[in-house]
C-alpha positions in Angstrom: 187.4 71.1 116.8 189.5 69.7 119.6 192.0 71.4 121.8 195.0 70.4 123.9 195.5 72.8 126.8 197.5 73.8 129.9 196.2 75.6 132.9 198.2 77.1 135.7 196.8 76.3 139.1 196.8 78.6 142.1 199.8 76.8 143.6 201.8 77.4 140.4 201.6 73.9 139.1 200.6 73.1 135.5 197.8 70.7 134.4 197.2 69.5 130.9 194.2 68.1 129.2 192.1 68.1 126.0 188.6 69.3 125.3 186.1 70.5 122.6 185.2 73.7 124.4 188.0 75.6 126.2 185.7 78.0 128.1 183.3 75.3 129.3 186.3 73.2 130.5 187.9 76.1 132.3 184.6 76.8 134.0 184.3 73.2 135.0 187.8 73.3 136.5 187.1 76.5 138.4 183.8 75.2 139.7 185.5 72.2 141.2 183.9 69.8 138.7 187.0 69.4 136.5 189.9 67.1 137.1 190.6 65.8 140.6 194.1 67.3 140.4 192.8 70.8 140.0 190.0 70.7 142.6 192.3 71.5 145.5 194.4 74.0 143.5 191.7 76.6 142.5 191.5 78.9 140.7 193.1 77.8 137.5 194.1 80.0 134.6 194.2 78.9 130.9 197.8 79.6 129.8 198.2 77.6 126.6 196.1 75.8 124.0 196.5 74.3 120.6 193.8 73.4 118.0 193.8 69.8 116.8 191.7 68.4 114.0 190.6 65.2 115.7 190.1 63.8 119.2 193.0 61.4 118.7 195.3 64.3 117.7 194.3 66.3 120.8 194.9 63.3 123.0 198.3 62.7 121.4 199.3 66.3 121.8 198.1 66.3 125.4 200.3 63.2 126.1 203.3 64.9 124.4 202.9 68.1 126.5 202.4 66.2 129.7 205.7 64.4 129.2 207.6 67.7 128.7 209.7 69.0 131.6 208.3 71.9 133.6 210.9 74.2 131.9 209.8 73.0 128.5 206.2 73.6 129.4 207.0 77.1 130.6 208.9 77.8 127.3 205.9 76.5 125.3 203.7 79.0 127.3 206.1 81.8 126.8 206.2 81.2 123.1 202.4 81.1 122.9 202.1 84.5 124.6 204.5 86.3 122.2 
C-alpha cells in the first residue's frame, strides 16, 4: 500500500509527499533525514494521509495536493479530522 500525506512543520508550513510506511517516514522527517525542506522546520506532525493502490497513484495524488492552495490544503485536513 502507498500513501500520499501532508505534515505540518513547526513553523506552520505544510509539506506533502508519498510513502509506503507513514510512521517510518514521519520518523525520518523528525530525525532530520527526511526531505531537505523539513530539516530546518522540525518537528513535523502528520496531519493528513490517503491510501493509494499503486506508487503511481500516490505520486499523482501528492502532485494534486501540492498544487492546492494553502486554504484548500487546510480544508482537506479539516475534513480528514472530522
